[in-house]
N, C-alpha and C positions, 0 to 999 in steps of 0.2 A: 630207193625208187621204186617205180610200178613195176611190178611182177611182169606185165605184158600190157603192150597198146590197148586201150579201150576202143570199141569199135563205135562208130558214130559219136565222137566225143564230148560233143554239145546237145544230144538228142536225147528227146524223153524217151521212154520205154514203149515206143509206138501209140501213145496218146495223144488224143487232138484236145488242141488248147480251148478249153471252155472256160472264160472268162468270169461267167457267172458263178464258178465254183471257188473264185478267191476266197480264203476266209478272214474273217476279220475278228478282231478283240475290241472289249467294248470299254473305256476308260468311265473312270467313277461318276462323269456327269452323264453318261449315258450313249455320249457320240462313240460312233464307230470307228477305227483305223484299220485298215487293210493289213493283215499279217503278214506284208511284202513289201519292201518299198525298194526304189533303186536310190543308189547313194550317187553324189555328185562331187566329192573329192578326189580330183584328178592326180594326187600324188606327186604333182611337179612333173607328171610324165605325159599330160596329155594336154592339149589346148583348150581353151574355153568354149572354142567354137565345137570342138569334136564334143564334150560334154553334153553342150546345148543339144546338138543334135541326137545323141543319144536318149536326152529326155524325150524328144519328140518321138521317138523310135519306140521308147517305154511305153509309153502314152498310148500309142496306137497298137501295141501287142495286147494292151489290158493293163498296165501298171496305172494305178490309182493314189499310189503315196510317195512323194518324192521328198528327199532327205537333201537341205540345203545349208549353207552356211556363210556368213558374210567373208571370212576368212578364207574362202576357197577363190575368192576374187573373180566369178563366174555368174554372180546372181543378175548381173546386169543382161548377160546374155540368155538366160534360163528364164526369164521373165517373157522377152518375146517367143522363145520357144514354147512357152505353156501357153500364150495365148493363141500360137498358130496351131498348136495341136489340139486346143480345146475347140476351136473356129473348124479342123478338118472334121475332127471326129465327132462335131456335135456334142460335147461334154459340158456340162454347165459346172460352175466353180464350185458349188456344193458336193458334186462327186468326187472331188478330190482333195487328198490331204496332205497340205504342204507345211514342212516342218523348215524354220530357220533357227540359227544360234547366235547369241552375243558374243563378240569375242572379246579376249583377254583386256584389251588396252581400253575399252568402253564401259567397265565396272563403274564406274563413278556413277553420282545419283544424276548429275547434269547429263550424263551421255548416253544413258540405256536407252529412253524412249525416242531421241533423235536416231540413235543406231538402228532402231527396231524401224523407224518410218523411213530410213534410205532403204533398207531392206525390203519393205513393202513396195517401194517407187523402183527399185531395180527389178523386182520380181513382177511388177504391175498388177499388183493385189490389192484389195481394201482390205484384208486381213490373213491373218496365218494361221492355222490351225493346233500349231504348237511352237512356243519359241523356248529354246533351251538356253541356259548358260552353258557356254561350250567345256570350259573348265572351271573348277572351283578358286581357282589362282588368278589373280590380277596379271599376271607376270607375261609379256609380249615377247613374240621374237619376229625379227624379218623373215620374208618368204626366203626360200633355198637354203636355210643357215644348216651347218654340221651341229654335230652331236655337243659341241664344246661352247656352244653359244650362249650365254644366260643375258639375262636382262639385269642392268645393274642396279635397280628398283624392285628386286624380285622380293616377295616379300611369301611367308608361308599362308595357309588357310588360316584366316582372322573371322572367327563367325559373325561379329556384330557388323564387319565390313559387308561379308556375302549378304547380310539380310539387308542390308541396305538396299543392295543392288536387287535383291530379290523384291524388296517393297516397291521397286520401281516396276518389274514383271508385272506384278499384281495390279499396278495402276494400269499397264496396257489392257490386261481383261477387263478393269472398270470401265474402259474406253472404247472397248469394242475393237482395238485393232489387232487383238492376239485372244484365241479361243482357249486354250489352254498352255500353260507353263511347266517348265519340266527342267531336269537337271541331267548332267553329263560327267562322266569321269568322275564319279565320286566314290565314297567308301561308305562302310556302314556305319562309324562313327559320327562323320560328316551327316549321313542322311539323318540319323537320328536327333541331332540338334535342328536341321531344318524342319523335319515334321514334327516338333516340339513347338518351333517358332511361328510359322507359317501361317497366314491368314487363308491365303489360297495354296494348298499342297500341290506337290507336282503331279501331273497326271502321269507322265512318262519320264525314265531314268535312261538314259542311252548310254551302252557300256560295251567294252570290247567282249565279246562272245564268240567262241568257236570250239570244235570238238577238244582243242588241247587247252582251252583256257576257257572253261566252265563257271567261275566266279560261283561256286552252289551257296555260298553264306551269304552274299551280296544279292545274288537271283533270288534266294527265298524270303530274304528281308522284303526287297520291293514288291514281292508278289503277296507278301503276306499283309503289306500295308496299302494294298488295292492299287498299286501304281503298275502301269506296263512297261514290260522290258523292252529294249530294243536294242539289238545288238548289231555294232559296226565291226568290222573285219571277219566277217562268218565263215569265209572260206580260208582263213589264214592270212589276209593279207597280203599275197605276192608282190604287189606293186608298192608298197609301202616305202617312205623315204628311207634314204642311206642310213640316216642318223638315227632309225628305229632298228637297225640290223644290229644282232651282234650274232657270236659264233656258236651261243648255245639255243639258240631259237630251234623250233622244230617246226615242222612241214605238215600240216593237217592233211592236205589231199596226198601226199607220201604215205600215207599210215597205212601198215597192211591191213587192217580192219577196213579202214575207208575205201581202200581200193579193190579188197574182196567185195565189199557191198557193192560197189560201182560195175564190178565185173558181172555180179548175178543181174542186176538191173539192165548191162550194157550201156551204161550213162559214163559221164565223166564224174572225177572222184568230188568236183564242185558241187555237181548235183546234189551228192548225199549229205554235204555239209548243208544246204540249205535246206533241204528235206527236214533233216535233224534240227535244225533249227526252230522249223515251224511248228514241229512236234512236241519240240521240248518245250514250247510255250512261252518264245521270246519272238519279236519282229524281225528277222534279217533285213539289212539294206545292202546288198551287194552291189558292186560297181561294175562296170564293161560298158566298153563303146561300141561291143561287136554284136549286132544283131542277134546271131546265132545263141550267143551265151545271156542275152537278155531274155530272151525267149526260154532257154532253159532254163533258168532260173525260176521263172514265173512256174511254168510247168512243175518244177519240185515243189514249189509253193502248194499247187493245185493237188498234186498227184499224192504225196505225202505216204511215199510206199514202203516206208522202214518198218517194220517186225518190231514186235515187244523186246523180241530178243536182242534184236540188232540195236534198239534203244538202250537196254541194258548194258550190251557189251561197248557202245559210245560212251557210255557214262564212267565206264572203267578206263577210258584212255586218256582221260584228263592229265596234263601234265603239267598243270600250273604255269603254262608258257603264256606270260604276258609279252605280246610283241610291240606294241604300241607304250612304252615305256615313260616318255615324257621329261625326259634329260631334260630338255631347252627351259622347263620349267621350274627349277631347282635355285634355292635362295641362298646357298651357304657354299663354300669353296669345299672340292673333294666330297662332296655329300652323295652319298648312295640314293639311284634311283628309287629304292623301296619306301623312302620317307616320303613319298607323293602318295602311296597308297596305304599308309597306315596297318602296315601288314601284321603289327602286335596289338592291334586294337583300340590305339590310342593317336590322336592327331599329333603328328610330329609339328614342333615348332622351333 
């Protein structure tokens, strides 16, 4: 646990918020993507209305990058929130980066384009800046299931089928409905095949990234191939669904090093995790419905106050602790969740 309480729990180290200082990364097309976004996955714990309101707050304080997904079940509420926020804050659509994701039950060739069109209608947008394949498997699960749930039609990663889905995403780019396409929850072996066969390569790869799970091999592979890494669960996903929790999970914001750095800066440990992410070179997408936390996360991206020595120390606390294990996507009886992640360097069938 924390050694002592942190003062001003979610405030910054006495700095004013200057949104002009929000850093950007550049994707291979030349487009700029803000180096911090706001997540919209409420993890079954928050209403869609609360999340939509959080999006409005985030835009009002300076966020320009919103990470959405069809499966979150709240895009129809986020759409009006985006419109309201853009109107109230006099923000042009081109100033925002909006991401959505194709869910697992829409991988068939006939479903991809209609699924994207529905997200566009729900979000009240003419185009998406980024559209991701949410998981590389077509395996579905109902909302609020527990860890034992399995899709009776579940399949392993079949590259030929994945590329059929990818071709439809490429058509979305051709039609102007999507500016960029990308991957999520991938592995190096899978990424190698996609890069080999794609006509339009991924602009971004979304992956779990936090101090206790740094994925150095995948991170390096993505960056070396000109793909921007986006990191979900940047503070260790304390509100993740119960199905993703195990007794072996560690807690980033209770790590003694993270706590020590937070005490030096007089901030909450979550601030340190977000600052580390931006300085590390990936784009964190923290989630909160509380204004003070939303503002603090943005401050962390702007201030980036960690020293080189602290960055090296954080590199050394990687525990390879994956929190979002994905058990509900397995396709065999009594199969270990590790089979989803190709940890031996080969795609498991």
